[in-house]
N, C-alpha and C positions, 0 to 999 in steps of 0.2 A: 504494500500500500504506500503510495507516494503522496497523493492528495485526493480530495473529494470535491464535488460540485464545481468542477472547472469547465469553463466554456471553450477556451482555446489554449493550446500549448504552443509556445514559441520554442522551436527546436533550434538552439543556438550553436553555431559552429564558427570557427575563426578561419580566415584565409591565410593560413600558415601551415607549418609541418604537422600540426596537431589535427588537421582536417581528416575526417574519416567517414567515408561513405557507409561502411558497415555499421558504425555507431549510429549514424542518422537513420539507417534502415530499421534498427532495433527500436529507436525512439518512435519512429513512424508506425511500426507494427503495433506498439503499445497504444498509440493514439487511435489507430483504426479499430483495434480490438474493443476499446471502451466507447467508441463513437464520439470522440472529441475532435474538433477542428484543429488542424495543424498548419502552422506557418513556419517555414525555415528562415531563420535570420542569419545571414552571413556577416560577421563582424570583422573589424580590423582590415578593411579593404585598403587602408593606407599602406599595408605591408606588402602589397603585391601590385605588379604592373598589369596583371591579366586576371582581374576578378571574374571575367566571363568564363574562364575555365572551371572555376569552382561552381558557378551558377549552372553551367552545362552538366557537370557531374551530378549535381543535386536533381536537376530536372529529369535526368535519365532514370532516376529511381522510380518515379511515378508520373505519368502524364497529368498535366494540370496542377501539379503541386505549386503552391504559392511560395515564391522565394523573394526575400527582400535583402538588399545589400546596404549596409550602413557603417559609418564610423560612429561608434557608440558615444563619442564625446561631442558630436555635432548635433545640437538641438533640432536644426532644420531637417536633417536626415532622419533622426529618430522620431520626429513628429508624425511621419507616415504610419508608424505603428499604433498611434492613438486610435485609429479606426476600429481596432479590436478591443479597445479598453473603455468603452462607453458605460453609461449608467447601468448598474446591475450586472456587469460582466466581470468575470474573474479569469485572469490570464496567468498561467504558470510557465516558468522558464525551466527548460530542461537542456542540459549540456554539460560537458566536462569542465573541470576547473580551469580558469584562465581564459575562457572564450569571451568574457566581457558581459556576463549576465548582470552582475551588480552595477557595472557602469551604465548599462542600458536602463536599469531601474532608477539610478540616480538622475540620469538625463530626462527620463519621462516624468519624474517627480520634480524636476528643477531644483534638486538638492544634491549635496555631496556628503550626506550623513552616513552612507554605507561605505565601509572600508573596502578598498581594493588594493591589489598587489600586482607588481610586474610579473610577467611570465619568466621562466628560465630561458635564457638566450640560446642554449645549445640544442634544445629540442622543442621549444615553444610550449612546453607543458606548464600549466598554471599551478598555483599553490592554493590550498583549501582555505580561502578567506571566509566564505560563507559556510558555516558549520551547522546552522540550524535553519529550519523553515521560518521564513518571515513574510508577513503580509503587509502591503503598503497601499494606502488609499491614494487615488489620483484626484486632482481637482475636477476631472471630467465625471467622477462618480464611480469609476471602475476600481478594481482591486488587482494588484500585482502580487504574485506569490513567487518569491525568490527561493530557490532550492539549492542545497549543496551540490557541488559538482559530482557527476557520476561518470567514471571512465568505463565501467562495465555495467550492463543491464541484463540480468538473467530473466528470460521470459518463461512463463508457464500459462497454460490454458489460453494460448494466443493463436490457435489454429486459424480462426477467421481473419485476424489481423494479418497473418502471414500470407494467407490466400489473397487478400486484397492488395497488399503491397507488391506481391510477386504474381499478380494475375496473369502476366504474360507467360510465365512458366506453368501456372496452374491450368490455363486454357490449353496450352500446348500438350500437357500431360494427358488431357482428356482424349486426345487423338492417338495416343500410343496403342499399339496392337494389343498389348496385354494390360489388364486393369491394375496388376501388381508390378508393373514395370519399375525397375530400379534406376532406369536411365543410365545404365552402364553400357554393356555390350549387347543388350537384347535386340532382336530383329524388330523392325517396325517401330522404333522409338522416335516419336515426334519431337521430343525435347532435343535429342542428339541431332536430329535432322535440322532443327532450327539453329543449333549452335554451328553445325557445319556450313549452313547457308549464310551465316553472319547475322541472322535475325535476332538471335539470343547470344549473350556473351558468356564465355566460360567463367569469368570472374563473378558475375552476378549469379550464375548457376551454383558455384561453390558456396556462396553466402546463403542462397536459398536452401541448399541441402543441409548446411550447418544448422540453420534455424529449425528446419523440419526435424532433424535428428534430435535437437534439444527439446523440442515440443514432444516428440515421441517418448523420450526418456523421462520427462517430467510427468507425462500421463501415466507411464508405467509405475513410477514411484508412488503417485497418488493412489493408483489401483491397489498396490501392495499394502498401503497403510489402511485402506478402508475396511478390509475384512477384520484386521486386528481391532480397529475401533468398534466395529459392530459387535465383535465377540466380547469386548470389554463392557459395552453397554448392556449386553444380554446378561452378563454375570452380575452387573450392578442391579438390574431389575430383579434378578433371581434372589439376590440377598435382601432386597427390599420386601419381596413377597414373604420371605422366611421371617423377617422381623415382624411383619404385619401379622 
């Protein structure tokens, strides 16, 4: 559990060596699974001469994905984000440490009250400045939820979100000759055919399979725990009847 009653999540990534498509995909899967609108915010555009390469990489994740590029210190640039922060709206920030979430919150609030730190120069990785969840009210009437940075996000019960974010592979798999196709060397594999034709990318395929494998493992662990819980409940009810 990260937060509740959120209308929009800003998936924040920086235009430097800490940028990770795989991490953004995981955040997006989570958003799609719970039905929350997602906007990708690319920060620190002043650190690159080619911000469009980062934008293209994000838009390749999912058609129609909203992407905003900002310098978090510039009020005019950040003002575009206020469209999602109106009266009665709650926006949560998700991203790893050092991508500029707290700087964005400060600029949106017109305040410098939230502490920020510089990233490590050798790898662009941030330091954990925000260590607790904090809610901030905007003059427009909305609420901002600043969350601690997360470098890893383990997903569970996210099959629907995975299918939505990777719908190109999900749709291709429906055309495989065998319903249990593992998309390896099986004959009639539509996924492999799509990769060979250049329609699907092997890098995205690898990330899709990794998330699918993680989801399968999480489901198996949950299934193994349920019988034990049921047996424990039955014993408790039995003892209750004996006492009665």
